[in-house]
C-alpha positions in Angstrom: 62.2 -35.1 -14.7 63.5 -35.2 -11.2 64.5 -33.6 -8.0 67.5 -31.3 -7.9 69.1 -29.1 -5.3 68.0 -26.1 -7.3 64.7 -25.3 -9.0 64.4 -24.7 -12.7 64.6 -21.0 -13.8 63.0 -21.4 -17.2 59.4 -20.9 -16.0 58.4 -24.6 -16.0 58.1 -24.9 -12.2 54.7 -23.1 -12.1 52.5 -25.7 -10.4 51.9 -27.8 -13.4 53.5 -29.1 -16.6 51.5 -29.6 -19.8 51.5 -32.4 -22.3 52.7 -30.8 -25.6 51.3 -33.0 -28.3 49.3 -36.1 -29.2 46.0 -37.3 -27.9 46.4 -35.5 -24.5 47.7 -32.3 -26.0 47.3 -29.4 -23.6 46.4 -31.6 -20.6 48.1 -30.4 -17.4 50.0 -32.6 -14.9 50.1 -31.0 -11.4 53.4 -30.9 -9.5 53.6 -32.8 -6.3 54.5 -30.8 -3.2 58.3 -30.8 -3.5 60.4 -27.7 -3.5 63.2 -29.4 -5.4 61.1 -30.8 -8.2 62.9 -30.1 -11.6 60.5 -30.7 -14.5 62.1 -31.1 -18.0 61.2 -27.8 -19.7 58.7 -27.5 -22.6 61.5 -26.5 -24.9 63.7 -29.5 -24.1 60.7 -31.9 -24.2 59.7 -30.6 -27.6 63.2 -31.1 -29.0 63.5 -34.6 -27.4 60.2 -35.8 -28.9 61.0 -34.4 -32.3 64.1 -36.6 -32.1 62.1 -39.6 -31.0 59.1 -39.2 -33.4 60.1 -42.0 -35.8 60.5 -44.5 -33.0 57.6 -43.8 -30.6 54.8 -45.7 -32.2 54.4 -49.0 -30.4 57.4 -48.4 -28.1 57.8 -49.6 -24.6 59.1 -46.7 -22.5 60.7 -46.5 -19.1 60.7 -43.2 -17.2 63.2 -43.7 -14.3 63.1 -40.9 -11.6 59.7 -40.1 -13.1 58.6 -37.2 -10.9 55.4 -35.8 -12.6 55.8 -38.4 -15.3 55.8 -35.7 -18.0 58.2 -37.7 -20.2 56.4 -41.0 -19.8 52.9 -39.5 -20.3 54.1 -37.4 -23.3 55.4 -40.6 -24.9 52.0 -42.3 -24.4 50.2 -39.3 -25.8 52.3 -39.5 -28.9 51.7 -43.2 -29.6 54.0 -45.3 -27.3 52.6 -48.7 -26.5 53.3 -48.4 -22.8 55.2 -46.4 -20.2 56.6 -47.7 -16.9 57.1 -44.9 -14.4 59.5 -45.4 -11.4 60.0 -43.0 -8.5 61.1 -43.6 -4.9 59.1 -40.7 -3.5 55.7 -41.8 -2.3 54.1 -38.4 -2.9 55.3 -38.4 -6.5 53.9 -41.9 -7.0 50.5 -40.9 -5.7 50.6 -38.0 -8.0 51.5 -40.3 -10.9 48.6 -42.6 -10.1 46.3 -39.5 -10.1 47.6 -38.4 -13.5 47.1 -41.8 -15.0 43.5 -42.0 -13.7 42.8 -38.4 -14.9 44.1 -39.2 -18.4 42.5 -42.7 -18.6 45.9 -44.2 -19.2 45.5 -48.0 -18.9 48.9 -48.7 -20.5 51.0 -47.3 -17.7 52.7 -49.2 -14.8 53.9 -47.3 -11.7 56.5 -48.5 -9.2 57.3 -46.9 -5.9 60.9 -48.1 -5.6 64.4 -46.7 -6.2 65.6 -47.0 -9.8 68.5 -49.3 -9.1 66.3 -51.9 -7.4 63.8 -51.7 -10.2 66.5 -52.4 -12.8 68.1 -55.2 -10.9 65.0 -57.0 -9.5 61.6 -55.8 -10.9 61.9 -54.9 -14.6 58.9 -56.6 -16.3 60.4 -56.6 -19.9 63.0 -54.9 -22.1 62.5 -51.3 -23.2 62.7 -49.5 -26.5 63.1 -46.0 -25.0 64.4 -45.0 -21.5 64.2 -41.5 -20.0 67.1 -41.0 -17.5 66.9 -37.7 -15.7 68.2 -38.2 -12.1 68.9 -35.6 -9.4 71.8 -33.3 -10.3 75.3 -34.1 -8.9 74.2 -37.6 -7.9 76.4 -39.7 -10.2 73.3 -41.8 -11.0 73.6 -41.5 -14.8 76.7 -43.6 -14.8 75.2 -46.2 -12.4 71.9 -46.4 -14.3 73.6 -46.8 -17.7 75.5 -49.7 -16.3 72.4 -51.4 -15.0 70.5 -50.7 -18.3 73.3 -52.4 -20.3 72.8 -55.6 -18.3 69.7 -56.7 -20.2 67.1 -54.0 -19.8 67.2 -52.7 -23.3 66.0 -54.0 -26.6 68.4 -53.9 -29.5 68.9 -50.4 -30.8 67.1 -48.9 -27.8 67.2 -45.2 -27.2 68.3 -43.7 -23.9 67.6 -40.0 -23.1 70.0 -38.3 -20.6 69.5 -35.0 -18.9 72.0 -33.6 -16.4 73.7 -30.4 -15.3 76.7 -31.8 -17.1 76.8 -35.1 -19.1 79.5 -37.6 -18.3 80.9 -37.6 -21.9 84.1 -39.6 -21.1 82.1 -42.2 -19.2 79.8 -42.7 -22.2 82.6 -43.1 -24.6 84.6 -45.5 -22.4 81.5 -47.8 -22.1 80.5 -47.9 -25.7 77.6 -45.4 -25.5 77.2 -43.3 -28.7 75.7 -39.9 -28.5 73.3 -39.6 -31.4 71.8 -36.2 -30.7 72.6 -33.6 -28.1 71.7 -30.1 -26.9 71.9 -27.8 -24.0 70.1 -24.9 -22.3 71.5 -22.4 -19.8 71.0 -25.0 -17.0 71.1 -28.5 -18.5 72.8 -30.7 -21.0 70.8 -33.4 -22.7 71.4 -36.2 -25.2 69.9 -39.2 -27.0 72.3 -42.1 -26.8 72.5 -45.8 -27.9 74.6 -48.7 -26.6 77.0 -49.9 -29.3 77.8 -53.6 -29.7 81.3 -54.5 -28.8 83.5 -55.8 -31.7 
């Protein structure tokens, strides 16, 4: 969930997003004051977490470009062991801290730093699941996938991608396999894994 040059048109940018399922089902996360905030829609989040359901329990999750933290908090609500939320925008980070306090989430770490710096210098451990939803037209998916492959992922980790158009050729050239994928009118999204070189 992240900033974009255009707002969502699917009704999700209404002042809050809600947690869909789990122990915090129905709880609302307010949107920080940012006109360009682009929350992942309820429809897409429901699909994503249906895909991830067998792998969430006990997982360490990383929500890069976290924004409201809807993906990271949804994962915790559904049984993840921990979520690490990263956002360079201070207002977003303050909102994330408010959400964590409101929910009583003591298994969340929040970092006010850009995603590349976090992956290169500050990562506390390897992750089972990563949510990668950078600003549209930024080219950051390719950059972040390269950084993740340098030791940030556990074996058989899952990486969720969301973009206006996924870099399919880049994924194939760098041994990322698309396991599941979908699209809406405005976004393409996929669940991918890094394949071991032979």
